[in-house]
C-alpha positions as CSV (number, residue, x, y, z in Angstrom):
1,X,54.7,-5.8,16.6
2,X,52.5,-2.7,15.8
3,X,50.8,-1.9,18.9
4,X,52.1,-2.4,22.6
5,X,49.8,-2.3,25.6
6,X,51.4,-1.6,28.9
7,X,50.2,-3.3,31.7
8,X,51.7,-0.9,34.3
9,X,51.0,2.7,35.4
10,X,53.0,5.9,36.4
11,X,56.7,6.7,35.1
12,X,57.4,2.9,33.8
13,X,54.3,3.6,31.7
14,X,55.5,7.2,30.3
15,X,59.1,5.5,30.1
16,X,57.8,2.7,27.9
17,X,55.7,4.9,25.7
18,X,58.6,7.2,25.1
19,X,60.7,4.3,23.4
20,X,57.6,2.9,21.5
21,X,56.8,6.3,20.3
22,X,60.5,6.5,19.0
23,X,60.2,3.2,17.1
24,X,56.9,4.0,15.6
25,X,54.7,1.8,17.6
26,X,51.4,2.3,18.8
27,X,50.7,2.3,22.4
28,X,47.8,1.4,25.1
29,X,47.6,2.3,28.4
30,X,45.3,0.9,30.8
31,X,44.5,2.8,34.0
32,X,42.2,2.5,37.1
33,X,39.7,5.0,38.6
34,X,42.5,6.5,40.9
35,X,44.8,7.1,37.7
36,X,42.5,8.4,35.5
37,X,44.2,12.2,35.1
38,X,47.9,11.1,35.4
39,X,50.0,11.7,32.3
40,X,50.7,8.1,31.1
41,X,47.2,7.9,30.2
42,X,47.2,11.1,28.0
43,X,50.4,10.5,26.5
44,X,49.2,6.7,25.2
45,X,47.8,6.7,21.5
46,X,44.6,5.1,23.5
47,X,43.9,4.7,26.9
48,X,41.4,1.9,28.6
49,X,39.6,1.8,31.9
50,X,40.2,-1.3,33.7
51,X,38.7,-1.1,37.4
52,X,38.6,0.4,40.6
53,X,42.0,1.8,42.5
54,X,42.8,-1.6,44.4
55,X,45.2,-3.8,42.2
56,X,43.6,-7.2,42.6
57,X,40.6,-5.1,40.8
58,X,42.6,-3.4,38.3
59,X,46.3,-3.9,37.4
60,X,46.3,-7.2,38.3
61,X,43.0,-8.0,36.8
62,X,44.4,-10.4,33.9
63,X,40.7,-10.7,32.3
64,X,40.6,-6.7,32.0
65,X,44.3,-6.2,30.6
66,X,43.6,-9.0,28.2
67,X,40.3,-7.4,27.3
68,X,42.0,-4.3,26.8
69,X,44.3,-5.4,24.7
70,X,41.9,-7.4,22.4
71,X,39.5,-4.2,22.3
72,X,42.4,-1.8,20.8
73,X,44.2,-4.4,18.6
74,X,47.5,-4.3,20.5
75,X,49.6,-7.5,19.9
76,X,52.4,-7.2,22.5
77,X,52.1,-6.6,26.1
78,X,55.0,-4.8,28.3
79,X,54.8,-5.6,31.9
80,X,57.0,-2.9,33.2
81,X,58.0,-3.8,36.7
82,X,56.1,-4.8,39.9
83,X,52.1,-5.8,39.5
84,X,52.1,-8.6,36.6
85,X,55.9,-8.2,35.5
86,X,56.8,-11.7,37.0
87,X,53.9,-13.3,36.9
88,X,54.2,-16.7,34.9
89,X,50.5,-17.1,34.6
90,X,50.2,-14.0,32.9
91,X,52.8,-14.1,30.7
92,X,51.6,-17.7,29.4
93,X,48.0,-16.1,29.1
94,X,49.2,-13.5,27.1
95,X,50.9,-16.1,24.4
96,X,47.5,-18.3,24.8
97,X,45.8,-15.1,23.6
98,X,48.3,-14.6,20.7
99,X,50.0,-11.8,22.7
100,X,53.7,-11.0,22.4
101,X,54.5,-10.6,25.9
102,X,57.4,-8.5,26.0
103,X,59.9,-10.5,28.7
104,X,61.3,-14.1,29.2
105,X,59.4,-17.5,29.1
106,X,56.8,-18.1,31.6
107,X,58.7,-20.9,32.7
108,X,61.7,-19.0,33.1
109,X,59.7,-16.9,35.4
110,X,58.2,-19.6,37.3
111,X,61.6,-21.1,37.8
112,X,63.1,-17.7,39.1
113,X,60.3,-16.4,40.8
114,X,60.3,-19.0,43.7
115,X,63.7,-18.2,45.4
116,X,64.1,-21.7,46.7
117,X,64.3,-23.1,43.3
118,X,66.3,-20.2,41.8
119,X,68.6,-21.1,44.7
120,X,69.5,-24.8,44.0
121,X,69.5,-24.0,39.9
122,X,72.1,-21.3,40.5
123,X,74.2,-24.2,43.1
124,X,73.9,-26.9,40.2
125,X,75.0,-24.6,37.6
126,X,78.0,-23.3,39.6
127,X,77.0,-19.9,40.8
128,X,78.3,-19.4,44.2
129,X,74.9,-19.2,46.7
130,X,74.9,-17.7,50.3
131,X,74.7,-21.2,52.7
132,X,71.4,-22.3,53.6
133,X,68.6,-24.6,53.3
134,X,67.4,-26.7,50.0
135,X,63.8,-27.1,51.3
136,X,61.3,-24.9,52.9
137,X,61.0,-24.9,56.6
138,X,57.9,-26.0,57.5
139,X,57.7,-25.1,61.1
140,X,59.3,-23.2,64.1
141,X,61.6,-26.2,65.4
142,X,62.3,-27.3,62.0
143,X,63.3,-23.7,61.1
144,X,65.3,-23.6,64.1
145,X,67.2,-26.9,63.4
146,X,68.0,-25.6,60.1
147,X,69.6,-22.3,61.6
148,X,71.7,-24.3,64.3
149,X,73.1,-25.9,61.2
150,X,73.6,-23.1,59.3
151,X,75.1,-20.9,61.9
152,X,73.4,-17.8,63.3
153,X,72.8,-15.0,62.3
154,X,70.1,-16.3,59.4
155,X,68.0,-14.4,57.1
156,X,64.5,-15.8,57.0
157,X,62.9,-15.0,53.7
158,X,59.5,-15.8,51.9
159,X,60.3,-18.0,49.0
160,X,57.9,-16.6,46.5
161,X,59.1,-12.9,48.2
162,X,60.3,-9.6,46.8
163,X,60.8,-6.1,47.7
164,X,61.7,-7.1,51.3
165,X,58.2,-8.5,51.9
166,X,58.8,-11.5,54.2
167,X,62.6,-10.8,55.1
168,X,64.1,-10.9,58.6
169,X,67.5,-10.9,60.1
170,X,67.1,-13.3,63.0
171,X,70.5,-13.4,65.2
172,X,69.4,-16.0,67.6
173,X,66.9,-19.1,68.4
174,X,64.3,-16.8,69.9
175,X,64.3,-13.9,67.1
176,X,63.9,-16.9,64.7
177,X,60.7,-18.1,66.6
178,X,59.3,-14.9,67.1
179,X,59.7,-14.0,63.5
180,X,58.5,-17.0,61.6
181,X,55.0,-16.7,61.9
182,X,54.8,-13.0,61.3
183,X,56.8,-13.4,58.3
184,X,55.2,-16.7,57.2
185,X,51.7,-14.5,57.5
186,X,52.7,-11.7,55.5
187,X,54.2,-14.0,52.6
188,X,50.8,-15.5,52.4
189,X,49.1,-12.4,52.1
190,X,51.3,-10.9,49.6
191,X,52.1,-13.4,47.4
192,X,49.6,-16.4,47.9
193,X,52.4,-18.6,49.1
194,X,53.8,-19.0,52.9
195,X,56.7,-21.3,51.9
196,X,60.1,-20.1,54.2
197,X,63.4,-20.6,54.0
198,X,66.7,-19.9,55.7
199,X,70.4,-18.7,54.4
200,X,73.1,-17.2,56.1
201,X,73.4,-13.6,56.9
202,X,76.1,-12.3,55.4
203,X,78.2,-9.6,57.5
204,X,79.2,-6.3,56.2
205,X,76.9,-7.1,53.1
206,X,76.5,-5.0,49.9
207,X,73.8,-5.6,47.4
208,X,75.3,-5.3,43.6
209,X,73.4,-6.5,40.5
210,X,74.5,-7.3,37.1
211,X,72.1,-6.2,34.0
212,X,71.9,-9.3,31.7
213,X,70.6,-9.4,28.0
214,X,69.8,-12.6,26.2
215,X,68.0,-13.4,22.7
216,X,66.5,-16.2,21.1
217,X,69.5,-17.1,19.3
218,X,71.8,-18.0,22.2
219,X,73.8,-14.6,22.8
220,X,73.6,-13.6,26.5
221,X,75.8,-10.3,27.4
222,X,76.0,-8.4,30.6
223,X,75.9,-4.7,30.8
224,X,77.9,-4.2,34.0
225,X,76.6,-3.7,37.5
226,X,74.6,-1.2,39.8
227,X,75.6,-0.7,43.5
228,X,71.8,-0.7,45.4
229,X,73.0,-0.9,49.0
230,X,71.3,2.2,50.0
231,X,68.0,0.2,51.2
232,X,65.4,1.1,53.9
233,X,63.5,-2.3,55.2
234,X,65.2,-4.0,52.4
235,X,63.8,-1.5,49.3
236,X,66.2,0.3,47.6
237,X,66.5,4.2,47.6
238,X,69.5,5.2,46.0
239,X,71.5,3.5,43.2
240,X,74.8,4.0,41.2
241,X,76.9,2.4,38.6
242,X,80.0,1.8,38.2
243,X,79.8,0.2,42.2
244,X,82.5,2.3,43.9
245,X,83.4,-0.6,46.3
246,X,84.4,-3.3,43.0
247,X,88.0,-3.9,41.7
248,X,88.3,-4.9,38.1
249,X,88.7,-8.4,39.1
250,X,85.7,-9.2,41.0
251,X,83.7,-7.1,38.7
252,X,84.6,-9.3,35.8
253,X,83.8,-12.7,37.8
254,X,80.8,-11.2,39.2
255,X,79.7,-10.2,35.7
256,X,80.5,-13.5,34.7
257,X,78.7,-15.3,37.1
258,X,75.6,-13.7,35.9
259,X,76.0,-14.5,32.3
260,X,76.7,-18.0,33.9
261,X,73.2,-17.7,35.8
262,X,71.3,-16.5,32.8
263,X,72.6,-19.2,30.3
264,X,71.8,-21.4,32.8
265,X,67.8,-21.1,32.6
266,X,68.2,-20.2,28.8
267,X,67.1,-16.4,29.7
268,X,65.8,-14.5,26.8
269,X,65.0,-10.8,27.2
270,X,66.5,-7.9,29.6
271,X,66.9,-9.1,33.4
272,X,68.8,-8.6,36.3
273,X,70.9,-11.1,38.7
274,X,71.4,-9.9,42.2
275,X,74.1,-10.7,44.4
276,X,75.1,-10.1,48.2
277,X,78.8,-9.4,48.2
278,X,80.5,-9.7,51.7
279,X,83.9,-7.5,53.2
280,X,86.2,-9.5,51.5
281,X,84.5,-9.2,48.0
282,X,83.1,-12.6,48.3
283,X,79.6,-12.6,46.2
284,X,76.6,-15.0,46.3
285,X,73.7,-15.2,44.3
286,X,70.9,-13.6,45.7
287,X,68.0,-13.6,43.2
288,X,67.2,-13.1,39.3
289,X,64.5,-10.6,38.2
290,X,62.9,-11.5,35.1
291,X,61.7,-8.1,34.3
292,X,63.2,-4.3,33.8
293,X,64.2,-2.9,36.9
294,X,63.3,0.2,38.8
295,X,66.8,1.5,38.6
296,X,67.5,0.7,34.8
297,X,68.2,4.3,34.2
298,X,71.3,4.0,36.2
299,X,72.7,1.6,33.3
300,X,71.2,3.5,30.8
301,X,72.7,6.8,31.4
302,X,76.2,5.0,32.4
303,X,76.6,3.4,29.0
304,X,74.3,5.4,26.6
305,X,71.9,2.0,26.1
306,X,68.3,2.2,25.5
307,X,67.1,-0.9,27.5
308,X,63.8,-0.7,26.9
309,X,64.5,-0.4,22.9
310,X,66.5,-3.9,23.6
311,X,63.8,-5.5,25.4
312,X,61.4,-4.7,22.1
313,X,64.2,-6.0,19.6
314,X,64.7,-9.1,21.4
315,X,60.9,-10.0,22.0
316,X,60.8,-9.3,18.0
317,X,63.4,-12.0,17.4
318,X,66.4,-9.7,16.6
319,X,69.7,-10.6,17.6
320,X,71.5,-8.6,19.8
321,X,73.1,-5.9,18.1
322,X,76.2,-5.6,19.9
323,X,79.1,-7.7,21.6
324,X,80.8,-8.1,24.9
325,X,83.5,-5.6,24.1
326,X,81.2,-3.2,23.1
327,X,79.8,-2.5,26.8
328,X,81.7,0.5,28.4
329,X,81.1,2.5,31.2
330,X,81.3,5.7,29.8
331,X,79.9,7.8,32.5
332,X,79.0,7.5,36.3
333,X,75.6,7.6,37.1
334,X,73.4,7.6,40.5
335,X,69.5,7.5,41.1
336,X,67.7,8.9,43.5
337,X,63.8,7.6,44.2
338,X,61.8,10.4,45.4
339,X,59.1,8.9,47.6
340,X,56.2,10.4,49.1
341,X,56.8,9.1,52.6
342,X,58.1,11.2,55.9
343,X,61.7,11.7,55.5
344,X,62.4,10.8,59.1
345,X,60.0,7.8,59.5
346,X,59.8,6.6,55.9
347,X,56.1,6.4,56.4
348,X,54.0,7.0,52.7
349,X,52.7,10.6,52.7
350,X,49.7,10.5,50.5
351,X,48.0,14.0,49.3
352,X,47.8,16.3,46.7
353,X,50.7,17.7,45.0
354,X,49.9,21.5,45.1
355,X,53.4,22.5,43.4
356,X,55.4,20.2,41.1
357,X,58.5,21.7,39.5
358,X,61.7,19.2,38.8
359,X,64.9,20.2,38.0
360,X,66.1,20.8,34.5
361,X,69.9,20.8,34.8
362,X,72.5,19.5,32.7
363,X,73.6,15.5,33.2
364,X,70.3,15.2,35.3
365,X,67.2,13.0,33.6
366,X,64.2,12.9,35.2
367,X,61.6,9.7,35.0
368,X,58.1,10.8,36.9
369,X,54.7,10.0,36.6
370,X,53.3,13.0,38.2
371,X,52.5,16.8,38.0
372,X,50.9,19.7,39.8
373,X,47.4,18.6,40.9
374,X,48.3,14.8,40.9
375,X,46.2,13.1,44.0
376,X,49.2,10.4,45.5
377,X,46.8,8.0,47.1
378,X,47.9,4.8,49.3
379,X,46.8,2.6,46.6
380,X,50.2,2.0,45.1
381,X,53.7,2.2,45.6
382,X,54.7,6.0,47.2
383,X,57.5,6.4,44.6
384,X,56.7,9.5,42.7
385,X,60.2,10.3,40.6
386,X,63.5,9.0,40.0
387,X,66.3,11.7,39.6
388,X,69.1,10.3,37.4
389,X,72.6,12.4,37.6
390,X,75.4,11.3,35.6
391,X,78.8,13.1,35.2
392,X,82.1,12.3,33.7
393,X,83.2,10.6,37.1
394,X,81.5,9.7,40.6
395,X,82.2,13.0,42.0
396,X,80.7,15.1,39.3
397,X,77.5,12.7,39.6
398,X,77.2,13.2,43.0
399,X,77.6,17.4,42.7
400,X,74.9,17.2,40.1
401,X,72.7,14.9,42.4
402,X,72.8,17.3,45.2
403,X,71.9,20.1,42.7
404,X,69.2,18.1,41.3
405,X,67.5,17.8,45.2
406,X,68.3,21.2,46.1
407,X,66.2,22.6,43.1
408,X,63.9,20.0,43.4
409,X,60.2,21.7,43.9
410,X,57.5,19.5,45.7
411,X,54.7,20.9,47.8
412,X,51.7,19.7,49.4
413,X,53.1,16.3,50.5
414,X,55.8,15.1,52.8
415,X,58.8,13.7,50.7
416,X,62.3,11.6,51.3
417,X,64.4,14.6,49.4
418,X,65.8,15.8,52.5
419,X,66.8,12.9,53.5
420,X,68.2,12.1,50.2
421,X,70.4,15.2,50.6
422,X,71.8,13.9,54.0
423,X,72.6,10.6,52.0
424,X,74.4,12.7,49.3
425,X,76.5,14.8,51.9
426,X,77.2,11.6,54.2
427,X,80.8,11.2,54.5
428,X,80.6,7.1,54.4
429,X,78.8,7.9,51.3
430,X,80.9,10.2,49.8
431,X,83.7,7.6,50.3
432,X,81.7,4.7,48.7
433,X,82.3,2.8,51.7
434,X,78.9,1.9,52.6
435,X,76.7,-1.4,53.1
436,X,73.3,-2.0,53.2
437,X,73.3,-1.3,56.8
438,X,73.8,2.6,56.0
439,X,70.5,3.9,57.0
440,X,70.3,1.7,60.3
441,X,73.8,2.9,61.1
442,X,72.9,6.4,60.8
443,X,69.6,6.4,62.7
444,X,71.5,4.3,65.5
445,X,73.8,7.2,65.5
446,X,71.1,9.9,65.8
447,X,69.6,8.4,68.8
């Protein structure tokens, strides 16, 4: 590995470039017309234009990305997260073109990319799964029959889904029938696959995920957990680690189940096993993300490890450089996602950033992809920065996170910074007793 093409954009492209530079690796950025002036293109050693703003014509244009790699002499491709990162066909194409794909095998990506297949694989491996169907529900009538067998409330999900798209809680048959066709249509539009499945909805749910890493020599380890229950529309807004909810015994069982899941599919690379955890601390497999997570800095700040460096080492065929007993939570870390969106409605708020001054404070890390003058367009995810605050304990991390939000200067567009401050000051959050219903319940109280 000598030169890495980053098949992504914005803050994650900058993040990957940073570690590649530290390792003496050359970097290639690819950019669309909308991103021609963003910092990540300037920071890479080389940058190649790949098309107009819409993602099908640029960041999902496999031929253009492969051509950029060939043109610049890149010998490896890092997909980042989102976009092509969990596209098995892209990973396979990289292999066919002689490019090292920095991630797991195409076979593992394909297997875990189908949520229904993943459920069945984990069930066979002895990993706890939420009660649900084993085959897609092919019609509203079939969905209603399956839901009656599982028991309401149920969660209707797109088999190929992600990011909360194609998901809906249904508390009775009428809601299920109404939701079925619309969810199926969204799944087809976003993923090209309209298969839907049903599983029981877990009461008082918490969304907790475990970071895993596996090398080609058969070593698989967990790198502890992340609490991801502060969500809107099934998309994460704030993550922290360690989870304030887990006790040591449950943490050990949860992390062991994640390793068991990774071994079941022969996982190589850095990835995440996500679980839903109920109020009694019973946990169930949710999905496996075969890529770097948006919230990976939480784990990095908690442990002092560099997960991108780990990805590069595994891709080079190296053994993991540490043992399970070496993994320690040396700090508490909290990540807040700053979005260009209305802080009340959560609707995107594109526009020009007229002043951008992120906080510079002890124990606060900023991963961003913008600057003063950046045009935030409607073509891409509205996340513009991640603020990661860490401290000796949770209270110190919260204190630093609040200071960072209070000192963050970002004008010209609406952002969710006021909302994030409200979360940090909420008594339920401070106590650590929140669930995935936190935002919904706050809205209900304010009505």
